N, C-alpha and C positions, 0 to 999 in steps of 0.2 A: 504493500500500500504505499501511496505517496505520503510524505511527511512534509509539513511546512513548519519551518523553524520560527521562533518568535520574532527575530530580526527581519525575517523574510515577510512575515505577516505585517509587521510595523511599516516596512517599506511599501507593501502593497496598499495599506491603508493611507499612507501619505500620497501615493499615486492617485488613489480614488478621490482624496481631497483636492488635489491639483486639477483633476478631471472635472470635478464639480465646479471649481472656481473658474474653469474655462467653459462652462456650459456643455461639457461633453458628457452628458448625463448616461447616454447608453454605455459608454466605456466605464463609467463609475459603476453602473448596475452590474456589468460583467464582473468586475473585480469584487463587488460586494457578494455576489453570488458565489464566487469561488471561495471567498473567505468564509461564507456560511458553511460551506462543505467541510472545510478544514479547521476553522477556528471559530466555531459558532459561540463559544463561551467568552469571547473578548468583549469587555466592556466598551473598549475604544470602537469596536465595529457597530455597536448600538448608537453611539454618539455620531459616527459618520452617517448612519442611516437617518438619524434625526436631521442632521445637517442637510442631507440630500432632499428630504422632503420640504424642509424650509426653503431651500434654494430653488426648488421646482414650484414654489408658491402654494404647496399643499399643506397649509398651516393646520387645518383640522385633521388631515392625515398624520401629521407629525405629532399632534397631541394624542391621537388615537394609538399610534405606535408606541410612544413613549409610555402612556398608561397601561396599555395592554399586553406590551412585549418588553420594552426596555426596562421599566421599573419593576416588572415581575421578576425578571432575570437578576437585575442589579438594583435592589431597593434602596440602597445607600448612595446611589449615584448622584452626587451634586450637579455633575455636567448635564445630566439628562434633566434634572430639575430646572437648570438654568435655560436649557434648549426649549423646554416646555413653556416657561414663562416667555421667552422670546417668542414663540409661535403665538401664544395668546396676545401679545403686544402687537405682533403684525395683523391680527384680526381685530385690532382696537378693543380688546377686552381686558382692559387695565385691571379690573377688579379680580378676574380670574388669574391673572399673571402675578399678582401680589404673592399669593402663598408659595408657589414653587420657587420664586425668586428669593423670597425670604429664607426659605429652607436651604437654598444653595448659598446664599450670601452669608449664612451663619455657619457654614460648614468649614471646619478647619483642615480636614485631611486633603482637600483639592483646592489649592489657592487660585488656580486659574479659574475654576468654576465659580469661586467665590466673588473673585474680582469682575468677571463677566456679569454675574447677577447684580453686584452692586452697581456696576455701570449702567446696567438696564433700569434698575430702580430709580435712577436720577431723572 
């Protein structure tokens, strides 16, 4: 069976993020599908999927994915909470965004997620 090393998975995640940033959504989907097969237990993959949905303007899809998949697998993920808040903000749902952003902002284990959430709360 094919094995995907941690550093290889990280590289593929970075390539998927670059593809998303360049609106190469089909390429990003292919990379994420491959990672789903070999590294489905990576929290970073869940975050990239959330970024993908937000980047394709599927804000409700992002919230649904985060609630029904991402936070089910990774309930302590501050980054997923921050992305959930971001998706709500993009839908002009400030009240709904407050709770996930506060959860992420108060997180000490992931300083990047906490900073993102604090920035979004401003």
